[in-house]
All heavy atoms as TSV, in Angstrom:
chain	resi	resn	atom	element	x	y	z
A	1	MET	N	N	-35.714	31.783	24.384
A	1	MET	CA	C	-36.611	31.037	25.224
A	1	MET	C	C	-38.001	31.130	24.701
A	1	MET	O	O	-38.436	32.183	24.403
A	1	MET	CB	C	-36.554	31.718	26.666
A	1	MET	CG	C	-37.458	31.092	27.639
A	1	MET	SD	S	-37.108	29.458	28.040
A	1	MET	CE	C	-35.557	29.482	28.844
A	2	PRO	N	N	-38.627	30.018	24.540
A	2	PRO	CA	C	-40.037	29.944	24.153
A	2	PRO	C	C	-40.936	30.764	25.081
A	2	PRO	O	O	-40.949	30.581	26.227
A	2	PRO	CB	C	-40.312	28.474	24.032
A	2	PRO	CG	C	-39.067	27.750	24.003
A	2	PRO	CD	C	-38.159	28.603	24.804
A	3	THR	N	N	-41.811	31.664	24.460
A	3	THR	CA	C	-42.639	32.488	25.291
A	3	THR	C	C	-43.917	32.617	24.660
A	3	THR	O	O	-44.057	32.927	23.434
A	3	THR	CB	C	-41.970	33.874	25.395
A	3	THR	OG1	O	-40.582	33.706	25.838
A	3	THR	CG2	C	-42.762	34.706	26.347
A	4	LEU	N	N	-44.984	32.266	25.419
A	4	LEU	CA	C	-46.382	32.420	25.026
A	4	LEU	C	C	-46.998	33.591	25.693
A	4	LEU	O	O	-46.971	33.716	26.971
A	4	LEU	CB	C	-47.209	31.266	25.280
A	4	LEU	CG	C	-48.705	31.283	25.077
A	4	LEU	CD1	C	-49.063	31.459	23.576
A	4	LEU	CD2	C	-49.385	30.025	25.648
A	5	LEU	N	N	-47.617	34.546	24.990
A	5	LEU	CA	C	-48.213	35.725	25.525
A	5	LEU	C	C	-49.717	35.505	25.344
A	5	LEU	O	O	-50.130	35.667	24.101
A	5	LEU	CB	C	-47.644	37.056	24.945
A	5	LEU	CG	C	-46.206	37.319	25.042
A	5	LEU	CD1	C	-45.756	38.449	24.073
A	5	LEU	CD2	C	-45.803	37.589	26.494
A	6	LEU	N	N	-50.449	35.312	26.264
A	6	LEU	CA	C	-51.939	35.199	26.177
A	6	LEU	C	C	-52.609	36.349	26.688
A	6	LEU	O	O	-52.403	36.815	27.841
A	6	LEU	CB	C	-52.380	34.040	27.006
A	6	LEU	CG	C	-52.279	32.627	26.369
A	6	LEU	CD1	C	-52.591	31.573	27.330
A	6	LEU	CD2	C	-53.090	32.469	25.145
A	7	TYR	N	N	-53.415	37.004	25.890
A	7	TYR	CA	C	-54.107	38.289	26.300
A	7	TYR	C	C	-55.541	38.214	25.942
A	7	TYR	O	O	-55.945	37.716	24.861
A	7	TYR	CB	C	-53.484	39.399	25.491
A	7	TYR	CG	C	-52.312	40.080	26.242
A	7	TYR	CD1	C	-51.004	39.486	26.106
A	7	TYR	CD2	C	-52.289	41.110	26.997
A	7	TYR	CE1	C	-49.874	39.891	26.608
A	7	TYR	CE2	C	-51.195	41.715	27.765
A	7	TYR	CZ	C	-50.000	40.973	27.455
A	7	TYR	OH	O	-48.907	41.524	28.092
A	8	GLY	N	N	-56.314	38.716	26.902
A	8	GLY	CA	C	-57.752	38.856	26.568
A	8	GLY	C	C	-58.039	40.084	25.651
A	8	GLY	O	O	-57.490	41.158	25.924
A	9	GLU	N	N	-58.817	39.839	24.682
A	9	GLU	CA	C	-59.018	40.966	23.749
A	9	GLU	C	C	-59.765	42.190	24.358
A	9	GLU	O	O	-59.609	43.291	23.896
A	9	GLU	CB	C	-59.820	40.477	22.416
A	9	GLU	CG	C	-61.205	40.263	22.683
A	9	GLU	CD	C	-62.062	39.861	21.421
A	9	GLU	OE1	O	-61.395	39.993	20.351
A	9	GLU	OE2	O	-63.213	39.653	21.557
A	10	ARG	N	N	-60.431	41.852	25.444
A	10	ARG	CA	C	-61.170	42.987	26.163
A	10	ARG	C	C	-60.359	43.503	27.425
A	10	ARG	O	O	-61.005	44.121	28.276
A	10	ARG	CB	C	-62.517	42.490	26.641
A	10	ARG	CG	C	-63.381	42.245	25.426
A	10	ARG	CD	C	-64.795	41.852	25.859
A	10	ARG	NE	N	-65.745	41.705	24.708
A	10	ARG	CZ	C	-67.028	41.398	24.719
A	10	ARG	NH1	N	-67.524	41.237	25.927
A	10	ARG	NH2	N	-67.702	41.350	23.717
A	11	ASP	N	N	-59.199	43.165	27.526
A	11	ASP	CA	C	-58.350	43.589	28.641
A	11	ASP	C	C	-58.124	45.081	28.588
A	11	ASP	O	O	-57.552	45.599	27.659
A	11	ASP	CB	C	-57.071	42.811	28.695
A	11	ASP	CG	C	-56.229	42.941	29.959
A	11	ASP	OD1	O	-56.545	43.953	30.723
A	11	ASP	OD2	O	-55.381	42.113	30.181
A	12	VAL	N	N	-58.597	45.707	29.602
A	12	VAL	CA	C	-58.398	47.208	29.676
A	12	VAL	C	C	-57.317	47.696	30.577
A	12	VAL	O	O	-56.822	48.716	30.585
A	12	VAL	CB	C	-59.606	47.963	30.136
A	12	VAL	CG1	C	-60.826	47.854	29.127
A	12	VAL	CG2	C	-60.152	47.507	31.512
A	13	ARG	N	N	-56.773	46.620	31.280
A	13	ARG	CA	C	-55.553	46.830	32.168
A	13	ARG	C	C	-54.305	46.682	31.460
A	13	ARG	O	O	-53.353	47.452	31.682
A	13	ARG	CB	C	-55.658	45.782	33.335
A	13	ARG	CG	C	-54.686	46.149	34.420
A	13	ARG	CD	C	-54.998	45.357	35.757
A	13	ARG	NE	N	-54.056	45.725	36.741
A	13	ARG	CZ	C	-53.828	44.967	37.695
A	13	ARG	NH1	N	-54.444	43.789	37.811
A	13	ARG	NH2	N	-52.966	45.337	38.615
A	14	ALA	N	N	-54.189	45.641	30.729
A	14	ALA	CA	C	-53.042	45.449	29.832
A	14	ALA	C	C	-53.566	45.375	28.404
A	14	ALA	O	O	-53.914	44.228	27.964
A	14	ALA	CB	C	-52.260	44.131	30.272
A	15	THR	N	N	-53.530	46.440	27.741
A	15	THR	CA	C	-54.221	46.560	26.362
A	15	THR	C	C	-53.464	45.760	25.307
A	15	THR	O	O	-52.308	45.314	25.540
A	15	THR	CB	C	-54.355	48.036	26.049
A	15	THR	OG1	O	-53.189	48.530	25.928
A	15	THR	CG2	C	-55.180	48.752	27.101
A	16	ALA	N	N	-54.050	45.719	24.175
A	16	ALA	CA	C	-53.435	45.221	22.965
A	16	ALA	C	C	-52.077	45.918	22.644
A	16	ALA	O	O	-51.075	45.133	22.281
A	16	ALA	CB	C	-54.291	45.235	21.804
A	17	THR	N	N	-51.894	47.143	22.977
A	17	THR	CA	C	-50.777	47.808	22.797
A	17	THR	C	C	-49.598	47.352	23.571
A	17	THR	O	O	-48.511	47.173	23.156
A	17	THR	CB	C	-50.984	49.383	23.009
A	17	THR	OG1	O	-52.050	49.806	22.225
A	17	THR	CG2	C	-49.688	50.212	22.730
A	18	VAL	N	N	-49.983	47.015	24.884
A	18	VAL	CA	C	-48.990	46.403	25.735
A	18	VAL	C	C	-48.560	45.020	25.307
A	18	VAL	O	O	-47.424	44.692	25.218
A	18	VAL	CB	C	-49.538	46.319	27.199
A	18	VAL	CG1	C	-48.656	45.591	28.113
A	18	VAL	CG2	C	-49.752	47.700	27.784
A	19	ALA	N	N	-49.478	44.255	24.927
A	19	ALA	CA	C	-49.289	42.900	24.395
A	19	ALA	C	C	-48.369	42.913	23.133
A	19	ALA	O	O	-47.366	42.223	23.007
A	19	ALA	CB	C	-50.532	42.162	24.014
A	20	GLU	N	N	-48.580	43.868	22.175
A	20	GLU	CA	C	-47.891	43.939	21.004
A	20	GLU	C	C	-46.402	44.406	21.230
A	20	GLU	O	O	-45.521	43.952	20.598
A	20	GLU	CB	C	-48.546	44.778	19.945
A	20	GLU	CG	C	-49.838	43.984	19.466
A	20	GLU	CD	C	-50.880	45.020	18.834
A	20	GLU	OE1	O	-50.728	46.156	18.762
A	20	GLU	OE2	O	-51.893	44.412	18.252
A	21	ALA	N	N	-46.347	45.318	22.248
A	21	ALA	CA	C	-44.991	45.880	22.555
A	21	ALA	C	C	-44.128	44.721	23.221
A	21	ALA	O	O	-43.000	44.602	22.812
A	21	ALA	CB	C	-45.125	47.064	23.543
A	22	MET	N	N	-44.778	43.984	24.151
A	22	MET	CA	C	-43.991	42.761	24.668
A	22	MET	C	C	-43.631	41.843	23.691
A	22	MET	O	O	-42.502	41.418	23.609
A	22	MET	CB	C	-44.833	42.197	25.769
A	22	MET	CG	C	-44.945	42.938	27.044
A	22	MET	SD	S	-45.852	42.127	28.374
A	22	MET	CE	C	-44.670	40.773	28.758
A	23	HIS	N	N	-44.568	41.506	22.777
A	23	HIS	CA	C	-44.350	40.580	21.621
A	23	HIS	C	C	-43.066	41.067	20.838
A	23	HIS	O	O	-42.333	40.282	20.401
A	23	HIS	CB	C	-45.601	40.407	20.882
A	23	HIS	CG	C	-45.479	39.437	19.708
A	23	HIS	ND1	N	-45.073	38.160	19.834
A	23	HIS	CD2	C	-45.888	39.646	18.509
A	23	HIS	CE1	C	-45.105	37.551	18.632
A	23	HIS	NE2	N	-45.558	38.458	17.779
A	24	ALA	N	N	-43.037	42.322	20.490
A	24	ALA	CA	C	-42.043	42.860	19.626
A	24	ALA	C	C	-40.618	42.878	20.359
A	24	ALA	O	O	-39.668	42.675	19.624
A	24	ALA	CB	C	-42.400	44.342	19.257
A	25	GLN	N	N	-40.720	42.849	21.683
A	25	GLN	CA	C	-39.352	42.759	22.510
A	25	GLN	C	C	-38.902	41.422	22.800
A	25	GLN	O	O	-37.837	41.278	23.240
A	25	GLN	CB	C	-39.557	43.640	23.790
A	25	GLN	CG	C	-39.821	44.985	23.597
A	25	GLN	CD	C	-38.612	45.699	22.905
A	25	GLN	OE1	O	-37.504	45.563	23.319
A	25	GLN	NE2	N	-38.890	46.522	21.877
A	26	ILE	N	N	-39.751	40.327	22.573
A	26	ILE	CA	C	-39.328	38.934	22.870
A	26	ILE	C	C	-39.225	38.237	21.588
A	26	ILE	O	O	-40.307	37.740	21.084
A	26	ILE	CB	C	-40.270	38.417	23.817
A	26	ILE	CG1	C	-40.494	39.158	25.114
A	26	ILE	CG2	C	-39.860	36.971	24.134
A	26	ILE	CD1	C	-41.739	38.653	26.043
A	27	PRO	N	N	-37.950	38.061	21.056
A	27	PRO	CA	C	-37.863	37.319	19.798
A	27	PRO	C	C	-38.410	35.903	19.897
A	27	PRO	O	O	-38.259	35.254	20.752
A	27	PRO	CB	C	-36.288	37.267	19.639
A	27	PRO	CG	C	-35.820	38.339	20.542
A	27	PRO	CD	C	-36.732	38.534	21.598
A	28	GLY	N	N	-39.085	35.556	18.834
A	28	GLY	CA	C	-39.817	34.333	18.632
A	28	GLY	C	C	-41.009	34.022	19.478
A	28	GLY	O	O	-41.449	32.956	19.617
A	29	SER	N	N	-41.404	34.996	20.229
A	29	SER	CA	C	-42.556	34.914	21.122
A	29	SER	C	C	-43.880	34.651	20.244
A	29	SER	O	O	-43.857	34.995	19.069
A	29	SER	CB	C	-42.849	36.071	22.005
A	29	SER	OG	O	-43.105	37.218	21.376
A	30	GLN	N	N	-44.861	34.084	20.857
A	30	GLN	CA	C	-46.089	33.825	20.189
A	30	GLN	C	C	-47.197	34.668	21.021
A	30	GLN	O	O	-47.293	34.534	22.182
A	30	GLN	CB	C	-46.422	32.350	20.272
A	30	GLN	CG	C	-47.811	32.035	19.548
A	30	GLN	CD	C	-48.055	30.514	19.607
A	30	GLN	OE1	O	-47.250	29.676	19.909
A	30	GLN	NE2	N	-49.361	30.183	19.492
A	31	LEU	N	N	-47.895	35.398	20.299
A	31	LEU	CA	C	-49.005	36.226	20.858
A	31	LEU	C	C	-50.304	35.789	20.531
A	31	LEU	O	O	-50.607	35.613	19.309
A	31	LEU	CB	C	-48.746	37.724	20.494
A	31	LEU	CG	C	-49.883	38.763	20.835
A	31	LEU	CD1	C	-49.994	38.826	22.380
A	31	LEU	CD2	C	-49.631	40.128	20.298
A	32	VAL	N	N	-51.101	35.490	21.454
A	32	VAL	CA	C	-52.538	35.034	21.214
A	32	VAL	C	C	-53.493	35.907	21.925
A	32	VAL	O	O	-53.276	36.188	23.194
A	32	VAL	CB	C	-52.718	33.584	21.632
A	32	VAL	CG1	C	-54.105	33.063	21.461
A	32	VAL	CG2	C	-51.790	32.637	20.979
A	33	PHE	N	N	-54.499	36.379	21.252
A	33	PHE	CA	C	-55.608	37.174	21.804
A	33	PHE	C	C	-56.690	36.211	22.064
A	33	PHE	O	O	-57.210	35.586	21.165
A	33	PHE	CB	C	-56.023	38.420	20.984
A	33	PHE	CG	C	-55.044	39.471	21.086
A	33	PHE	CD1	C	-54.047	39.648	20.022
A	33	PHE	CD2	C	-54.945	40.326	22.112
A	33	PHE	CE1	C	-53.093	40.690	20.043
A	33	PHE	CE2	C	-53.996	41.349	22.169
A	33	PHE	CZ	C	-53.086	41.498	20.999
A	34	MET	N	N	-57.303	36.254	23.226
A	34	MET	CA	C	-58.508	35.383	23.633
A	34	MET	C	C	-59.715	36.216	23.445
A	34	MET	O	O	-60.009	37.194	24.156
A	34	MET	CB	C	-58.372	34.735	25.038
A	34	MET	CG	C	-57.200	33.887	25.141
A	34	MET	SD	S	-57.133	33.126	26.848
A	34	MET	CE	C	-56.890	34.610	27.812
A	35	PRO	N	N	-60.598	35.877	22.462
A	35	PRO	CA	C	-61.809	36.620	22.196
A	35	PRO	C	C	-62.712	36.652	23.439
A	35	PRO	O	O	-62.932	35.639	24.028
A	35	PRO	CB	C	-62.401	35.841	20.989
A	35	PRO	CG	C	-61.324	35.002	20.446
A	35	PRO	CD	C	-60.431	34.666	21.469
A	36	GLY	N	N	-63.258	37.715	23.730
A	36	GLY	CA	C	-64.257	37.890	24.728
A	36	GLY	C	C	-63.705	37.931	26.165
A	36	GLY	O	O	-64.430	38.365	27.105
A	37	ALA	N	N	-62.388	37.661	26.278
A	37	ALA	CA	C	-61.791	37.673	27.615
A	37	ALA	C	C	-61.266	38.964	27.967
A	37	ALA	O	O	-60.803	39.792	27.172
A	37	ALA	CB	C	-60.729	36.525	27.699
A	38	GLY	N	N	-61.147	39.277	29.277
A	38	GLY	CA	C	-60.497	40.494	29.798
A	38	GLY	C	C	-59.201	40.063	30.445
A	38	GLY	O	O	-58.519	39.214	29.935
A	39	HIS	N	N	-58.847	40.846	31.483
A	39	HIS	CA	C	-57.549	40.598	32.155
A	39	HIS	C	C	-57.390	39.198	32.916
A	39	HIS	O	O	-56.359	38.776	33.043
A	39	HIS	CB	C	-57.340	41.771	33.216
A	39	HIS	CG	C	-56.027	41.871	33.752
A	39	HIS	ND1	N	-54.988	42.176	32.996
A	39	HIS	CD2	C	-55.463	41.511	34.929
A	39	HIS	CE1	C	-53.828	42.239	33.749
A	39	HIS	NE2	N	-54.135	41.657	34.991
A	40	MET	N	N	-58.380	38.631	33.232
A	40	MET	CA	C	-58.448	37.316	33.866
A	40	MET	C	C	-58.814	36.205	32.921
A	40	MET	O	O	-59.721	35.358	33.175
A	40	MET	CB	C	-59.422	37.317	35.108
A	40	MET	CG	C	-59.070	38.374	36.034
A	40	MET	SD	S	-57.667	38.142	37.156
A	40	MET	CE	C	-58.318	36.956	38.196
A	41	GLY	N	N	-58.175	36.180	31.783
A	41	GLY	CA	C	-58.507	35.212	30.754
A	41	GLY	C	C	-58.543	33.759	31.221
A	41	GLY	O	O	-59.383	32.891	30.733
A	42	HIS	N	N	-57.693	33.439	32.078
A	42	HIS	CA	C	-57.593	32.033	32.619
A	42	HIS	C	C	-58.833	31.648	33.346
A	42	HIS	O	O	-59.141	30.538	33.417
A	42	HIS	CB	C	-56.297	31.834	33.535
A	42	HIS	CG	C	-56.296	32.683	34.654
A	42	HIS	ND1	N	-56.156	34.030	34.731
A	42	HIS	CD2	C	-56.299	32.224	35.987
A	42	HIS	CE1	C	-56.141	34.466	35.914
A	42	HIS	NE2	N	-56.253	33.417	36.756
A	43	LEU	N	N	-59.503	32.684	33.982
A	43	LEU	CA	C	-60.796	32.383	34.534
A	43	LEU	C	C	-62.031	32.586	33.780
A	43	LEU	O	O	-63.009	31.884	33.922
A	43	LEU	CB	C	-60.968	33.186	35.983
A	43	LEU	CG	C	-59.830	32.962	36.950
A	43	LEU	CD1	C	-60.011	34.077	38.067
A	43	LEU	CD2	C	-59.893	31.643	37.488
A	44	GLU	N	N	-61.945	33.500	32.854
A	44	GLU	CA	C	-62.943	33.966	31.972
A	44	GLU	C	C	-63.202	32.952	30.819
A	44	GLU	O	O	-64.312	32.708	30.393
A	44	GLU	CB	C	-62.897	35.333	31.503
A	44	GLU	CG	C	-62.768	36.395	32.563
A	44	GLU	CD	C	-62.290	37.793	32.036
A	44	GLU	OE1	O	-62.617	38.024	30.904
A	44	GLU	OE2	O	-61.511	38.338	32.731
A	45	SER	N	N	-62.084	32.395	30.298
A	45	SER	CA	C	-62.122	31.489	29.218
A	45	SER	C	C	-61.233	30.342	29.421
A	45	SER	O	O	-60.249	30.204	28.817
A	45	SER	CB	C	-61.771	32.172	27.872
A	45	SER	OG	O	-62.675	33.250	27.584
A	46	PRO	N	N	-61.426	29.480	30.530
A	46	PRO	CA	C	-60.509	28.491	30.947
A	46	PRO	C	C	-60.160	27.444	29.843
A	46	PRO	O	O	-59.096	26.963	29.738
A	46	PRO	CB	C	-61.091	27.958	32.133
A	46	PRO	CG	C	-62.449	28.278	32.134
A	46	PRO	CD	C	-62.671	29.646	31.416
A	47	ASP	N	N	-61.312	27.067	29.090
A	47	ASP	CA	C	-61.075	26.083	28.040
A	47	ASP	C	C	-60.184	26.619	26.977
A	47	ASP	O	O	-59.236	25.773	26.579
A	47	ASP	CB	C	-62.405	25.510	27.447
A	47	ASP	CG	C	-63.242	24.804	28.491
A	47	ASP	OD1	O	-62.699	24.341	29.407
A	47	ASP	OD2	O	-64.471	24.926	28.211
A	48	LEU	N	N	-60.389	27.806	26.444
A	48	LEU	CA	C	-59.524	28.301	25.439
A	48	LEU	C	C	-58.207	28.559	26.008
A	48	LEU	O	O	-57.136	28.233	25.409
A	48	LEU	CB	C	-60.035	29.654	24.927
A	48	LEU	CG	C	-59.221	30.397	24.003
A	48	LEU	CD1	C	-58.945	29.566	22.673
A	48	LEU	CD2	C	-59.951	31.761	23.487
A	49	PHE	N	N	-57.992	29.053	27.217
A	49	PHE	CA	C	-56.721	29.328	27.845
A	49	PHE	C	C	-55.932	27.935	27.891
A	49	PHE	O	O	-54.804	27.900	27.476
A	49	PHE	CB	C	-56.866	29.828	29.292
A	49	PHE	CG	C	-55.554	30.026	29.899
A	49	PHE	CD1	C	-54.987	31.362	29.870
A	49	PHE	CD2	C	-55.048	29.115	30.807
A	49	PHE	CE1	C	-53.816	31.580	30.588
A	49	PHE	CE2	C	-53.804	29.350	31.470
A	49	PHE	CZ	C	-53.217	30.545	31.452
A	50	ASN	N	N	-56.535	26.894	28.456
A	50	ASN	CA	C	-55.897	25.618	28.511
A	50	ASN	C	C	-55.476	25.052	27.209
A	50	ASN	O	O	-54.417	24.484	27.085
A	50	ASN	CB	C	-56.732	24.600	29.341
A	50	ASN	CG	C	-56.876	24.917	30.752
A	50	ASN	OD1	O	-55.938	25.570	31.339
A	50	ASN	ND2	N	-57.996	24.592	31.354
A	51	ALA	N	N	-56.390	25.189	26.255
A	51	ALA	CA	C	-56.131	24.740	24.864
A	51	ALA	C	C	-54.924	25.424	24.359
A	51	ALA	O	O	-54.042	24.791	23.671
A	51	ALA	CB	C	-57.273	24.932	23.954
A	52	GLU	N	N	-54.766	26.710	24.458
A	52	GLU	CA	C	-53.582	27.457	24.002
A	52	GLU	C	C	-52.334	27.122	24.690
A	52	GLU	O	O	-51.337	26.912	23.980
A	52	GLU	CB	C	-53.843	29.034	24.122
A	52	GLU	CG	C	-54.956	29.559	23.148
A	52	GLU	CD	C	-54.637	29.469	21.655
A	52	GLU	OE1	O	-53.492	29.326	21.281
A	52	GLU	OE2	O	-55.595	29.602	20.819
A	53	VAL	N	N	-52.391	26.986	25.973
A	53	VAL	CA	C	-51.157	26.601	26.651
A	53	VAL	C	C	-50.720	25.138	26.239
A	53	VAL	O	O	-49.545	24.923	25.956
A	53	VAL	CB	C	-51.414	26.682	28.262
A	53	VAL	CG1	C	-50.270	26.002	28.987
A	53	VAL	CG2	C	-51.592	27.995	28.596
A	54	ARG	N	N	-51.691	24.259	26.113
A	54	ARG	CA	C	-51.411	22.937	25.731
A	54	ARG	C	C	-50.793	22.923	24.295
A	54	ARG	O	O	-49.701	22.118	24.047
A	54	ARG	CB	C	-52.537	21.912	25.777
A	54	ARG	CG	C	-52.952	21.618	27.159
A	54	ARG	CD	C	-54.127	20.582	27.087
A	54	ARG	NE	N	-54.559	20.305	28.435
A	54	ARG	CZ	C	-55.714	20.619	28.976
A	54	ARG	NH1	N	-56.545	21.395	28.254
A	54	ARG	NH2	N	-56.023	20.437	30.206
A	55	SER	N	N	-51.346	23.584	23.393
A	55	SER	CA	C	-50.949	23.721	21.990
A	55	SER	C	C	-49.434	24.186	22.047
A	55	SER	O	O	-48.512	23.606	21.377
A	55	SER	CB	C	-51.766	24.594	21.224
A	55	SER	OG	O	-51.282	24.727	19.906
A	56	PHE	N	N	-49.215	25.249	22.731
A	56	PHE	CA	C	-47.844	25.912	22.809
A	56	PHE	C	C	-46.917	24.955	23.388
A	56	PHE	O	O	-45.729	24.709	22.901
A	56	PHE	CB	C	-47.972	27.195	23.700
A	56	PHE	CG	C	-46.531	27.760	23.933
A	56	PHE	CD1	C	-45.999	28.500	22.929
A	56	PHE	CD2	C	-46.004	27.726	25.140
A	56	PHE	CE1	C	-44.674	29.110	23.089
A	56	PHE	CE2	C	-44.741	28.238	25.403
A	56	PHE	CZ	C	-44.190	28.895	24.343
A	57	LEU	N	N	-47.319	24.191	24.484
A	57	LEU	CA	C	-46.279	23.175	25.113
A	57	LEU	C	C	-45.970	22.125	24.224
A	57	LEU	O	O	-44.855	21.665	24.166
A	57	LEU	CB	C	-46.859	22.718	26.453
A	57	LEU	CG	C	-46.908	23.763	27.548
A	57	LEU	CD1	C	-47.623	23.226	28.742
A	57	LEU	CD2	C	-45.547	24.365	27.934
A	58	ARG	N	N	-46.933	21.687	23.399
A	58	ARG	CA	C	-46.675	20.634	22.230
A	58	ARG	C	C	-45.587	21.155	21.326
A	58	ARG	O	O	-44.728	20.307	20.963
A	58	ARG	CB	C	-47.921	20.150	21.698
A	58	ARG	CG	C	-48.683	19.119	22.489
A	58	ARG	CD	C	-49.815	18.636	21.671
A	58	ARG	NE	N	-50.906	19.517	21.325
A	58	ARG	CZ	C	-51.903	19.728	22.127
A	58	ARG	NH1	N	-52.075	19.164	23.235
A	58	ARG	NH2	N	-52.822	20.603	21.689
A	59	THR	N	N	-45.699	22.376	20.900
A	59	THR	CA	C	-44.737	22.900	19.949
A	59	THR	C	C	-43.309	23.038	20.478
A	59	THR	O	O	-42.354	22.768	19.850
A	59	THR	CB	C	-45.147	24.309	19.315
A	59	THR	OG1	O	-45.077	25.209	20.359
A	59	THR	CG2	C	-46.450	24.248	18.721
A	60	VAL	N	N	-43.342	23.341	21.843
A	60	VAL	CA	C	-41.962	23.502	22.569
A	60	VAL	C	C	-41.409	22.150	22.705
A	60	VAL	O	O	-40.220	21.897	22.419
A	60	VAL	CB	C	-42.180	24.162	23.868
A	60	VAL	CG1	C	-40.875	24.084	24.745
A	60	VAL	CG2	C	-42.511	25.649	23.705
A	61	GLU	N	N	-42.228	21.172	23.184
A	61	GLU	CA	C	-41.720	19.823	23.290
A	61	GLU	C	C	-41.202	19.191	22.037
A	61	GLU	O	O	-40.178	18.474	21.900
A	61	GLU	CB	C	-42.819	18.933	23.890
A	61	GLU	CG	C	-42.477	17.439	24.177
A	61	GLU	CD	C	-43.609	16.695	24.729
A	61	GLU	OE1	O	-44.615	16.632	24.106
A	61	GLU	OE2	O	-43.471	16.183	25.893
A	62	ALA	N	N	-42.012	19.490	20.896
A	62	ALA	CA	C	-41.528	18.961	19.585
A	62	ALA	C	C	-40.154	19.591	19.088
A	62	ALA	O	O	-39.450	18.827	18.362
A	62	ALA	CB	C	-42.725	19.181	18.582
A	63	ALA	N	N	-39.873	20.784	19.524
A	63	ALA	CA	C	-38.692	21.394	19.061
A	63	ALA	C	C	-37.544	20.966	19.968
A	63	ALA	O	O	-36.375	21.235	19.500
A	63	ALA	CB	C	-38.838	22.992	19.277
A	64	MET	N	N	-37.780	20.251	20.952
A	64	MET	CA	C	-36.614	19.832	21.869
A	64	MET	C	C	-35.906	18.511	21.423
A	64	MET	O	O	-36.243	17.794	20.722
A	64	MET	CB	C	-37.080	19.665	23.144
A	64	MET	CG	C	-37.448	20.959	23.829
A	64	MET	SD	S	-37.840	20.785	25.593
A	64	MET	CE	C	-37.120	22.235	26.116
């Protein structure tokens, strides 16, 4: 199942270690760290968040 993991690089609640562990457990997942964002990346960096989601969805759509 295509999976995008979006993490804020400044997230202290779900740290990079958590992100990397999840990424390692989900075959074929894509891990993206959003610079300057914390735990609420979709609110802190909405343009980057939306761009990453759109890009990911285009790759999923192209693979179908």
